[in-house]
N, C-alpha and C positions, 0 to 999 in steps of 0.2 A: 504494500500500500504506500501511498505517497507520504513523505514526511511533512510535518507542519512546516510552514514557511521559516520560522525562526530556527528550527532544527536543521533544515537544508542549508540555510545561510551559514550556520555555525560549522557544519561539516565542510562547506566550501572554504570558509576561513581557516579551519584547522588543516585541511589537506592541501590547499592551493596557495593561500595568501601568507600565512604566518611563516612557512618555510622560506619565503623570499627574504625575510628580514633576519631569520635566526642564524643562518650560516652554520658554523660548526658548534656553536655554543648557545645555551639558553641564558636567561637572566636579563631579558629586556625590561627596561623601566617603562611601564605602560599605565596610562590613565584610562580607566573605564568611566567615561563621562556620561552621566545619566544612568548610573549602574542599576537602579531599581533594587531588586532583592539580592543582587551581587552574584548571580549564578555565573556570569561570564568571568568576573574576577576570580572566582573559585576555580574555574576551568583553566584559566591562564596560570594561576599559581600551581596547580597540579602539573602543568606543562613545564614548570621550572622558571617561570618569569616572576617579575616583581610588580604586581599590579597594585594600584590604589583605586579603591571604589569611591566615586564622587557622585553625590546626588543631593538635591535640595530637600528630599523627604527622608525622614528617619523612621518611618512606619515599621513596626516589627513584623508585619506580614508581607508587605510588598515594597518596602523601602530598605534603607541601610540597616535598620534594626534586624532584618532577617539574616543579614550576613553573619550574625553570631553563631549560626548553626555550622558554619564552615571553618571556624577559627581553630578547632582542634586538628583537623586534617590538613588544612593549608591556610595558615594565618596570613592576613593582609590588612593594611590600614583602611579605615572607612572615614570619609570626611564629608560633612555637610557643607555644601557650597553651591553657588550658582555658576552657570555656564560662563558668564562674562566676568567673573571675579574669582579666579582659581587660586587657592592659597598654596601655589607651587612655585619653586624657584625658576627663574628664567634659564632656559637651556637644560632643564632637568629630565626631560622625557625622550625616550627613543620612539615611542609610538603612543598615539591617542586613539581611542575607539569610541565612536558615538553609536551605540547599538540601540536602534529603535528609539532614539532620543533627540537628535539635533533638530528635528522638525518642530519641536516645542520651543525653539528659540524665537525671540521676537526680532532679532537682527542678526542675520548670518555673518555679515561683515564684522560686527563687533565680537561675536562668538568665536569665529575662526581667527580673528586678529589676536584674541587672548590665547588661543592654543598655539599660535605661531610663536608667541613670546615664550611659551613653556617648552617647546620642542628644541632639541639640539639642531644644528644646521642641516644634518642629514636625516632628521626625523621625518616621520610620515603620520598622517591621520587617516582613519577609516570611517566611512559612513555606511552603516549596515541597517537594512530594514526600515529605511525612510522612503516614502513614495516619491517617485520621479516620473514626471509627465513630459511628453514631447512638447506640449504647448501650455502656456500659462492658463488659458481659459479652461482647459480641462481640469487643472488643479483647483481653480476657483469654483468650478461646478461641483467638484467633490466636496469642498469645504461647505458650500451651501447645503448640499444633500445631507452631510453629516450633522450640521447644525439643526436642520429641520427634523431629522430623525430623533436627535437628542431632545429637542423641544417637545415632540409628540410623546416621547416615552416618559420624560421626567417632569414636564411642565415648566421648565425654565431653561434659559439659554446656556450653552456649553462654553461660550467664549468670554466668560467673566475674566479669565486670565488669557490674554491674547497670545497667539503663536502663529507661525507661518503655515505649518502643517504639511508642506510638500516642497519639492524642488521641481523646476522645469529646465529645459535645455538653455533657455535664455538666461535664467538665473545662474546656472553653472558657468556659462560663458562670461557673465558679468563678474562673478567671483574670480574667475581666471584672470580677467583683465585688471580688476581693481587690486587684488591681493597677490598677483603673481603665482597663482596656483597652477600646477601641472596635474591634470587629472588622468587617472587610469581607471577604466571601467571593467569590472568583472560581471558576467551575467550567469549566475548560478542556474542550474536546471531544477525547476520546481515541479516537474511532472507534466504530462501531456495535457491534463485538464487546465493547468495554469497557462500553458503555451497557447491553448485555443481561446483564451479569454478575449483577445482583441477581435477575433472573427465573430465570436458570439455577440459581443457588444455591438459590432457593426450591423449584424443581422437583425438585432433587436432595436436598432436606432438609438442606442445609448452612447454616452461619452466613452472614449477609449479608456481602458483601465490603466492603472499606474504600473510602472516597472519597479521591481525591487532589486536594483542593481547593488553591487558593492563598489563604492567609490573610494579609491585611494588618492589622497592628495599630498603633494609636496610643494613647499614654497621655494620658488626659484630664487637663486642667490641674487 
């Protein structure tokens, strides 16, 4: 059966992407930014790296508080902080990973400008499981649909705390131009049903679905 999206993304990260940075040794200094319940930090620690889990929420079920369950097997630090104000030294990271998190940013330039400060000159950042659309209007349509659905289910708006919620190709090109980012795109295989989604949407007259690419960024010197 098909793996859940997050599991397929992690498998691609583990098998295809991390080996590009690891070389012959482990022990990369990695920020798991928007770590949630810290499962990715735990996996990275088991792999021999030095993760720090960062999130604004300390919830014991789905925030940093849940990371206490991993500390005996693979301890790692957990820090409450915002995307745009990371309590990390400049040039202290080899890698930063935004796993299903950066689309909650309110300003991608500010958020990525902060991670640029924290990365060493050869460092990289990864964006995983954030929706990417070919065109901006498709992302805007998705946001409106989600907000209407949330309003109908819960009776109040879901955008009390604003966020961008998606990327599009124009946004990525603007970030490339403004911040000097060189992008590399990985396209994990999520199964046949996932691959058929664009054709199904076209047949039903709906907006094109998002892509869940894995984006690797480096800042040009």
